Backbone bond lengths (Angstrom), bond angles and torsions (degrees), N, CA, C in turn:
res aa  C-N    CA-C-N  psi(-1)  N-CA   C-N-CA  omega(-1)  CA-C   N-CA-C  phi
1 M - - - 1.441 - - 1.531 108.06 -
2 G 1.353 118.58 123.19 1.464 123.19 -177.50 1.515 112.29 -77.52
3 R 1.301 113.83 155.51 1.455 120.38 179.20 1.513 108.78 -104.01
4 S 1.305 117.75 131.23 1.458 121.80 179.59 1.520 109.23 -87.02
5 V 1.329 115.73 129.32 1.458 120.32 178.62 1.516 107.66 -108.86
6 R 1.306 116.53 123.01 1.455 120.67 177.95 1.514 107.68 -110.77
7 T 1.336 115.05 120.98 1.453 121.31 -178.28 1.510 108.43 -119.46
8 A 1.312 116.43 130.60 1.462 120.22 177.05 1.524 108.75 -74.34
9 V 1.320 116.12 130.44 1.456 121.08 178.26 1.518 107.43 -101.55
10 S 1.316 115.44 114.47 1.457 120.49 178.63 1.519 109.18 -71.65
11 D 1.313 116.78 140.84 1.457 120.92 178.12 1.523 111.93 -74.18
12 T 1.331 117.63 -13.63 1.456 119.85 -175.67 1.518 114.28 -111.84
13 A 1.317 117.70 -16.66 1.461 120.19 -178.41 1.519 110.19 -67.91
14 R 1.322 116.87 129.58 1.466 120.23 178.44 1.521 110.85 -81.49
15 L 1.333 117.39 -43.20 1.461 120.75 178.19 1.519 109.46 -91.70
16 L 1.330 114.58 133.04 1.458 120.29 179.59 1.518 109.48 -120.26
17 S 1.325 116.08 141.05 1.462 119.95 173.13 1.523 107.77 -64.87
18 A 1.317 116.64 166.76 1.460 120.15 179.66 1.531 110.88 -59.80
19 Q 1.317 116.96 -41.83 1.458 120.34 179.90 1.530 110.90 -64.90
20 A 1.335 116.65 -43.09 1.461 120.22 179.68 1.525 111.15 -68.27
21 A 1.335 117.41 -36.99 1.460 121.14 178.46 1.526 110.39 -65.42
22 A 1.323 117.03 -41.14 1.464 120.43 177.44 1.523 110.20 -62.20
23 Q 1.317 116.17 -42.55 1.462 120.35 177.90 1.530 110.10 -63.96
24 Y 1.309 117.23 -42.03 1.466 122.55 179.54 1.530 110.67 -59.26
25 L 1.340 116.63 -42.10 1.463 121.21 179.54 1.527 112.70 -81.03
26 G 1.326 116.51 -17.23 1.463 120.07 -178.18 1.513 112.82 75.46
27 V 1.343 115.85 33.31 1.467 121.20 -179.58 1.523 109.03 -126.37
28 P 1.329 117.05 161.77 1.465 119.14 176.12 1.532 111.41 -65.73
29 Y 1.319 115.51 149.03 1.468 121.64 177.94 1.521 111.01 -54.98
30 T 1.329 116.84 -40.11 1.470 120.17 -177.37 1.531 111.38 -63.98
31 S 1.319 117.80 -35.82 1.473 120.71 176.87 1.514 110.48 -65.76
32 L 1.315 116.40 -46.03 1.469 120.80 179.15 1.527 110.53 -59.82
33 R 1.319 116.63 -45.51 1.458 121.23 179.62 1.529 111.01 -60.58
34 D 1.327 116.20 -43.72 1.472 120.02 179.27 1.522 111.20 -64.03
35 W 1.323 118.35 -41.79 1.465 121.36 178.56 1.520 110.27 -61.85
36 A 1.330 116.68 -40.24 1.469 120.61 179.45 1.528 110.50 -67.03
37 L 1.336 116.79 -44.12 1.470 120.75 -179.68 1.525 112.30 -64.44
38 R 1.319 116.61 -30.03 1.470 120.93 178.75 1.527 112.44 -87.53
39 G 1.323 117.30 -1.40 1.460 120.84 177.29 1.518 114.61 84.55
40 H 1.328 117.89 11.15 1.460 120.35 179.38 1.529 112.12 -77.88
41 L 1.310 116.82 -24.54 1.465 122.25 177.19 1.523 108.46 -129.27
42 P 1.337 117.28 131.95 1.462 118.99 176.99 1.530 111.10 -72.71
43 I 1.317 115.39 150.03 1.461 120.68 176.23 1.522 109.02 -117.30
44 V 1.321 115.31 161.79 1.458 122.39 176.79 1.526 106.87 -116.15
45 R 1.311 116.05 127.66 1.470 120.62 175.74 1.528 107.93 -108.99
46 V 1.308 115.55 113.52 1.456 122.04 178.56 1.528 107.58 -81.41
47 P 1.338 118.17 133.81 1.471 120.04 -179.78 1.528 111.69 -54.90
48 N 1.320 115.12 140.16 1.468 123.56 177.90 1.524 113.27 60.17
49 C 1.325 116.28 29.43 1.465 121.21 178.64 1.519 107.78 -135.99
50 R 1.310 117.57 128.72 1.467 121.15 -177.96 1.519 112.88 -79.98
51 R 1.325 116.99 -19.35 1.460 120.40 -177.61 1.520 110.89 -73.38
52 I 1.326 114.73 152.76 1.454 118.75 172.93 1.523 108.12 -102.73
53 W 1.303 115.03 148.68 1.459 122.28 -177.36 1.515 108.78 -125.81
54 F 1.308 115.90 159.03 1.455 122.50 178.04 1.518 108.76 -124.66
55 D 1.319 115.31 135.70 1.458 122.00 178.34 1.524 107.58 -82.84
56 R 1.318 115.97 125.30 1.463 121.03 -178.60 1.535 111.27 -54.86
57 R 1.348 116.95 -35.25 1.468 120.46 179.95 1.530 111.07 -64.91
58 D 1.342 116.91 -38.31 1.467 120.32 176.91 1.532 110.65 -65.29
59 L 1.327 116.41 -38.63 1.463 119.97 178.87 1.525 110.20 -65.29
60 D 1.335 116.57 -41.69 1.468 120.23 178.42 1.525 110.98 -64.17
61 R 1.345 117.39 -39.62 1.473 120.55 177.12 1.528 110.65 -64.36
62 A 1.321 116.68 -39.12 1.461 120.24 178.22 1.522 110.06 -62.22
63 I 1.311 116.83 -45.06 1.468 120.60 178.57 1.526 109.98 -59.23
64 D 1.331 116.84 -44.92 1.465 120.14 178.83 1.525 110.94 -61.00
65 G 1.319 117.56 -37.50 1.454 121.38 179.41 1.521 113.55 -70.93
66 W 1.312 117.24 -25.08 1.462 121.24 -179.65 1.525 112.49 -83.14
67 K 1.317 117.25 -12.23 1.464 120.28 -177.64 1.517 110.30 -68.92
68 E 1.301 115.02 147.32 1.458 120.33 175.07 1.517 108.45 -147.93
69 R 1.300 114.94 154.73 1.461 120.72 177.01 1.522 108.60 -112.16
70 L 1.299 114.76 135.37 1.456 120.34 177.08 1.525 109.00 -92.32
71 E 1.304 114.86 147.26 1.459 120.03 173.37 1.525 107.68 -73.08
72 P 1.336 117.67 148.39 1.478 118.99 177.68 1.517 110.66 -52.92
73 G 1.317 115.59 129.49 1.463 121.68 178.83 1.513 114.77 85.31
74 E 1.348 117.67 -6.03 1.464 120.42 179.86 1.527 109.45 -73.25
75 L 1.311 115.98 136.06 1.460 120.60 179.12 1.515 110.03 -83.74
76 V 1.309 116.14 144.56 1.457 121.40 177.49 1.526 107.90 -86.90
77 S 1.327 116.04 129.25 1.448 121.49 178.67 1.515 108.67 -118.76
78 V 1.304 117.66 139.20 1.457 122.49 179.84 1.520 110.38 -62.92
79 A 1.316 117.89 -35.01 1.469 121.96 -175.57 1.532 111.23 -100.98
80 R 1.326 116.98 45.76 1.467 120.78 -178.27 1.514 112.35 -66.70
81 R 1.309 117.41 -32.12 1.480 119.72 -173.96 1.484 110.54 -119.12
């Protein structure tokens, strides 16, 4: 049985923990971690800290890059990419 982690995402914090970044994007933590490990999202390593952090600006740029516009009448397919 999995444990649900709820992390408050501050509207002003620039650096977000992995859990907070996943919540910010609305995706599972495991997806965020995989994207970071594959180089799809940059991470921030704070000196003398084992945790990885995500810059809110990088997350916003990623969201902007994922946007797409459909042509009128075009059907949305789950496997578009």
